C-alpha positions in Angstrom: 14.0 -0.5 8.7 14.5 -4.0 7.9 14.1 -4.3 4.1 14.7 -6.7 1.0 16.1 -5.7 -2.2 16.0 -7.2 -5.6 17.3 -5.2 -8.8 15.1 -7.4 -11.1 15.9 -6.8 -14.8 16.2 -4.0 -17.1 12.8 -2.2 -17.8 10.9 -4.0 -15.0 8.5 -1.9 -13.0 9.9 -0.7 -9.6 7.5 -2.2 -6.8 7.7 -1.0 -3.4 6.0 -3.8 -1.0 4.3 -3.5 2.4 2.9 -6.6 3.8 -0.4 -7.1 6.1 -0.5 -8.1 9.9 1.6 -10.9 10.7 3.8 -10.7 7.3 7.2 -9.8 6.7 9.4 -8.3 3.9 9.2 -11.6 1.9 5.4 -12.0 2.1 4.6 -10.0 -1.1 7.6 -11.1 -3.0 5.7 -13.7 -5.2 2.7 -11.2 -5.6 5.2 -8.7 -7.0 6.7 -11.1 -9.5 3.3 -12.3 -10.5 2.4 -8.5 -11.3 5.7 -8.3 -13.3 8.3 -11.0 -13.4 11.0 -8.4 -14.2 10.2 -5.9 -11.4 12.6 -4.5 -9.1 11.6 -4.9 -5.5 12.1 -2.9 -2.2 10.1 -4.5 0.5 9.9 -3.4 4.1 9.2 -5.1 7.4 6.8 -3.2 9.8 8.7 -2.7 13.0 5.5 -2.7 15.5 4.8 -6.0 17.3 1.4 -7.0 17.9 1.5 -10.5 20.0 4.3 -11.8 17.7 2.9 -10.3 14.4 4.6 -7.5 12.6 2.6 -4.4 11.7 3.4 -0.9 10.3 1.5 1.0 13.1 0.1 0.1 16.5 -3.9 -0.7 17.2 -5.8 -1.0 20.3 -7.9 -3.7 18.9 -9.5 -4.7 15.5 -9.7 -1.4 13.4 -8.8 0.7 16.8 -5.9 2.6 15.5 -3.3 4.1 17.5 -3.1 7.6 15.6 0.1 8.9 17.3 1.8 5.7 16.2 0.5 6.0 12.8 2.0 9.5 12.1 5.2 8.5 13.8 5.6 5.0 11.7 4.3 6.8 8.4 7.3 9.2 8.8 9.7 6.8 9.7 8.7 4.6 6.7 8.8 7.5 4.4 12.3 8.5 5.7 13.2 4.7 5.0 11.9 4.8 1.6 13.8 8.1 0.7 17.0 6.7 2.0 16.5 3.7 0.1 15.9 5.2 -3.1 18.7 7.5 -2.8 21.1 4.6 -2.2 19.7 2.6 -5.0 19.4 5.5 -7.5 15.6 5.2 -7.9 13.4 8.2 -8.5 10.7 8.5 -6.0 8.1 9.1 -8.5 9.0 5.7 -10.3 7.8 3.3 -7.4 4.7 1.8 -7.2 3.3 1.1 -3.6 2.0 -2.4 -3.4 0.2 -3.1 -0.2 -2.0 -5.5 1.6 -4.2 -4.8 4.5 -2.2 -3.1 7.0 0.5 -2.3 4.3 -1.9 -0.8 2.2 -3.5 1.2 4.9 -0.1 2.9 5.7 0.6 3.3 2.0 -2.6 5.1 1.2 -2.1 7.3 4.4 1.3 8.2 3.1 -0.1 9.5 -0.5 -3.0 11.1 1.1 -1.3 12.9 4.3 2.2 13.5 3.1 3.3 15.8 0.2 5.2 13.4 -1.9 6.5 12.5 -5.3 5.3 9.1 -4.7 2.4 8.7 -7.0 1.4 5.0 -8.0 -0.4 2.7 -5.6 -1.7 -0.9 -5.6 -3.8 -1.5 -2.4 -5.4 -4.9 -1.8 -8.0 -4.7 0.7 -7.5 -1.3 2.3 -9.7 0.9 4.5 -10.0 4.5 5.6 -8.1 5.4 8.8 -10.6 8.4 9.1 -7.6 10.9 9.0 -8.1 13.9 6.5 -6.1 16.6 7.3 -4.8 17.6 3.7 -6.8 19.1 0.8 -4.1 19.5 -1.8 -4.5 18.2 -5.4 -3.8 14.6 -5.9 -4.1 14.7 -9.7 -0.8 13.1 -10.1 -1.8 10.2 -8.0 -2.9 6.8 -9.9 -4.3 4.1 -7.6 -6.0 0.9 -7.9 -7.9 -0.4 -4.6 -9.6 -3.9 -4.1 -12.5 -4.6 -1.7 -13.6 -8.3 -0.6 -17.3 -7.3 -0.1 -19.5 -8.2 2.7 -17.5 -11.3 3.3 -14.5 -9.3 4.3 -14.5 -9.7 8.4 -11.9 -6.8 8.5 -12.7 -4.1 6.1 -16.4 -2.7 5.9 -17.9 -1.3 2.9 -18.2 2.0 4.7 -14.4 2.2 5.5 -13.3 1.2 2.0 -15.8 3.7 0.3 -14.6 6.4 2.6 -11.0 5.9 1.4 -12.0 5.6 -2.1 -13.8 9.2 -2.0 -10.7 10.6 -0.1 -8.8 10.0 -3.1 -11.5 10.9 -5.7 -12.6 14.0 -3.8 -9.0 15.4 -4.5 -8.8 14.2 -8.0 -6.7 11.2 -7.8 -7.1 8.6 -10.5 -8.8 5.6 -9.0 -9.5 2.2 -10.2 -11.5 -0.3 -7.8 -11.9 -3.9 -8.2 -14.8 -5.5 -6.0 -15.3 -9.1 -5.3 -17.2 -11.2 -2.8 -14.4 -13.2 -1.8 -13.2 -11.7 1.8 -10.0 -10.5 2.8 -7.7 -13.1 1.0 -6.1 -12.4 -2.1 -7.9 -13.9 -5.1 -6.3 -14.5 -8.7 -9.0 -12.4 -10.3 -7.8 -9.3 -8.5 -4.2 -10.1 -8.8 -5.1 -10.0 -12.8 -6.8 -7.1 -12.5 -3.9 -5.2 -10.4 -1.7 -6.5 -13.0 -3.6 -4.9 -15.9 -3.7 -1.7 -13.9 0.3 -1.8 -13.6 1.0 -2.4 -17.3 -0.8 0.9 -18.1 1.5 2.9 -15.9 
């Protein structure tokens, strides 16, 4: 997978970036540097092309997910994360997954549906993908999630709440930030995510 790497400065948080639909490996770099100006960055580009837009897994229309693609691309992403982490000398448990929309969805799916040392997530505007095959304890996971309220045309309150419940039911530590500002990122939620990051 195509990726971008920036070693950052000593002591910086290690942020693993996953863009939203239509983005690329550069899309969340400024967000990462707002969260921590000293951060180490590993950012991936989704390999699925949807009408010229990059995604991390296929869909057959808005919120109509291709589950075979989801599982294949999740495995592919996880293998890429493990290889890059080994090459860069970073412990998997030290990464903070930072995802927006489609990137947040595959990141949350990875934490929920794969046995992994990855344990931290900052998920902007995620939603449940309605896959719940695992029941293992997730008490080692710490996740921050934001929802844009009824003005979000993509993520419904039901889909967001289902994702939150999936983590909480398996004992993950979950922080939720709710706004009424829709699907775009807001300064208030960025500040909330930064406060969460500082506590890790």
